[in-house]
KOLGUVEX-488002 format. One record per residue (C-alpha): residue number from 1; residue in three letters; chain; x, y, z. Coordinates in steps of 0.5 Angstrom, whole numbers, plus 500, padded with zeros to 3 digits. Layout:
> n; res; chain; u; v; w
> NUM; ALA; A; X; Y; Z
...
//
This chain:
> n; res; chain; u; v; w
> 1; MET; A; 279; 424; 738
> 2; SER; A; 284; 420; 735
> 3; VAL; A; 291; 417; 738
> 4; GLU; A; 295; 422; 733
> 5; THR; A; 291; 428; 735
> 6; GLY; A; 290; 426; 742
> 7; LEU; A; 293; 429; 749
> 8; ILE; A; 297; 425; 754
> 9; PHE; A; 295; 428; 761
> 10; GLU; A; 300; 425; 766
> 11; GLN; A; 297; 424; 774
> 12; VAL; A; 298; 420; 780
> 13; ILE; A; 291; 417; 783
> 14; ASP; A; 292; 416; 790
> 15; LEU; A; 288; 409; 792
> 16; PRO; A; 289; 407; 799
> 17; TYR; A; 288; 400; 800
> 18; THR; A; 290; 395; 805
> 19; TYR; A; 292; 388; 803
> 20; THR; A; 290; 382; 807
> 21; THR; A; 293; 376; 806
> 22; GLY; A; 290; 369; 806
> 23; ARG; A; 291; 363; 810
> 24; ALA; A; 296; 360; 805
> 25; GLN; A; 300; 367; 803
> 26; ARG; A; 301; 368; 811
> 27; ALA; A; 303; 361; 812
> 28; PHE; A; 308; 362; 806
> 29; LEU; A; 311; 368; 809
> 30; ARG; A; 311; 366; 816
> 31; GLY; A; 315; 360; 813
> 32; LEU; A; 320; 364; 810
> 33; ALA; A; 322; 367; 817
> 34; GLU; A; 323; 360; 819
> 35; GLY; A; 327; 358; 813
> 36; LYS; A; 322; 354; 810
> 37; LEU; A; 319; 354; 803
> 38; ILE; A; 311; 352; 804
> 39; GLY; A; 307; 350; 798
> 40; SER; A; 300; 348; 797
> 41; HIS; A; 296; 342; 794
> 42; ALA; A; 290; 338; 794
> 43; GLY; A; 293; 331; 793
> 44; GLY; A; 297; 333; 787
> 45; ALA; A; 302; 338; 785
> 46; ARG; A; 305; 342; 790
> 47; TYR; A; 305; 350; 788
> 48; VAL; A; 310; 355; 791
> 49; PRO; A; 309; 360; 794
> 50; ALA; A; 303; 357; 797
> 51; ARG; A; 296; 359; 795
> 52; ALA; A; 289; 358; 796
> 53; PHE; A; 287; 356; 788
> 54; ALA; A; 291; 353; 783
> 55; PRO; A; 291; 356; 776
> 56; ASP; A; 285; 352; 774
> 57; GLY; A; 281; 355; 779
> 58; SER; A; 281; 349; 784
> 59; ARG; A; 282; 349; 791
> 60; LEU; A; 289; 348; 794
> 61; PRO; A; 287; 347; 802
> 62; GLU; A; 293; 343; 804
> 63; LEU; A; 300; 346; 806
> 64; GLU; A; 306; 343; 807
> 65; GLU; A; 314; 344; 807
> 66; VAL; A; 317; 343; 800
> 67; PRO; A; 325; 342; 799
> 68; ALA; A; 329; 348; 800
> 69; GLU; A; 331; 348; 792
> 70; GLY; A; 329; 350; 786
> 71; VAL; A; 331; 351; 778
> 72; VAL; A; 332; 357; 775
> 73; VAL; A; 327; 358; 769
> 74; ALA; A; 329; 365; 767
> 75; CYS; A; 333; 370; 769
> 76; THR; A; 334; 378; 767
> 77; THR; A; 338; 384; 770
> 78; ALA; A; 335; 390; 772
> 79; LYS; A; 340; 395; 770
> 80; HIS; A; 335; 401; 772
> 81; LEU; A; 335; 398; 779
> 82; GLY; A; 343; 398; 780
> 83; GLY; A; 344; 391; 776
> 84; ARG; A; 339; 387; 781
> 85; VAL; A; 338; 380; 778
> 86; PHE; A; 331; 377; 778
> 87; GLY; A; 329; 370; 776
> 88; LEU; A; 323; 366; 775
> 89; VAL; A; 325; 360; 780
> 90; ARG; A; 321; 353; 780
> 91; VAL; A; 321; 351; 787
> 92; GLY; A; 320; 344; 790
> 93; GLY; A; 317; 341; 783
> 94; SER; A; 312; 347; 783
> 95; PRO; A; 308; 347; 776
> 96; THR; A; 309; 355; 776
> 97; PRO; A; 315; 359; 778
> 98; MET; A; 316; 364; 783
> 99; LEU; A; 319; 371; 782
> 100; HIS; A; 325; 373; 786
> 101; HIS; A; 332; 376; 787
> 102; LEU; A; 338; 372; 784
> 103; GLU; A; 345; 372; 787
> 104; GLU; A; 348; 373; 780
> 105; PRO; A; 346; 372; 773
> 106; LEU; A; 344; 364; 772
> 107; GLU; A; 343; 360; 766
> 108; PRO; A; 336; 357; 765
> 109; GLY; A; 336; 350; 768
> 110; THR; A; 341; 352; 774
> 111; ALA; A; 340; 349; 781
> 112; VAL; A; 339; 354; 786
> 113; GLU; A; 338; 354; 794
> 114; PRO; A; 335; 360; 798
> 115; VAL; A; 339; 365; 802
> 116; TRP; A; 335; 367; 808
> 117; GLU; A; 335; 373; 812
> 118; GLU; A; 337; 372; 819
> 119; GLY; A; 332; 375; 824
> 120; ALA; A; 327; 377; 819
> 121; GLU; A; 320; 378; 820
> 122; PRO; A; 315; 374; 816
> 123; GLY; A; 315; 377; 809
> 124; ILE; A; 318; 376; 802
> 125; LEU; A; 325; 379; 804
> 126; ALA; A; 326; 374; 809
> 127; LEU; A; 328; 370; 803
> 128; ARG; A; 334; 374; 801
> 129; CYS; A; 335; 371; 794
> 130; PHE; A; 337; 364; 791
> 131; ARG; A; 344; 362; 789
> 132; ARG; A; 347; 357; 785
> 133; ARG; A; 346; 350; 789
> 134; ALA; A; 353; 348; 792
//
């Protein structure tokens, strides 16, 4: 059947799944609840958020706190989500940026700092957003 004459059938497939975080991800999420940013490394570059493996597949066994500061790499506003602002932020010199909320639209290269959610449980929303560094 060709694409031009094909039919589109929309459906939802429910695939229940429980995701269990690993050691590095647990450390990162617990760190957020404590107002800390945790990165992982193998003696070289620190990756934030902490992860078990680098993009090249090498192991990143060491965990450590990194400075609570970053730089905006890119920014977008999600109009369909009420104007919520998202950014790619390079934290603590990490070679890879992390995606998270920004307090406001910011230009690439803008220095930012985290805004913590007081009393939050371990999880990504313990980091409310990043804002322009004072």
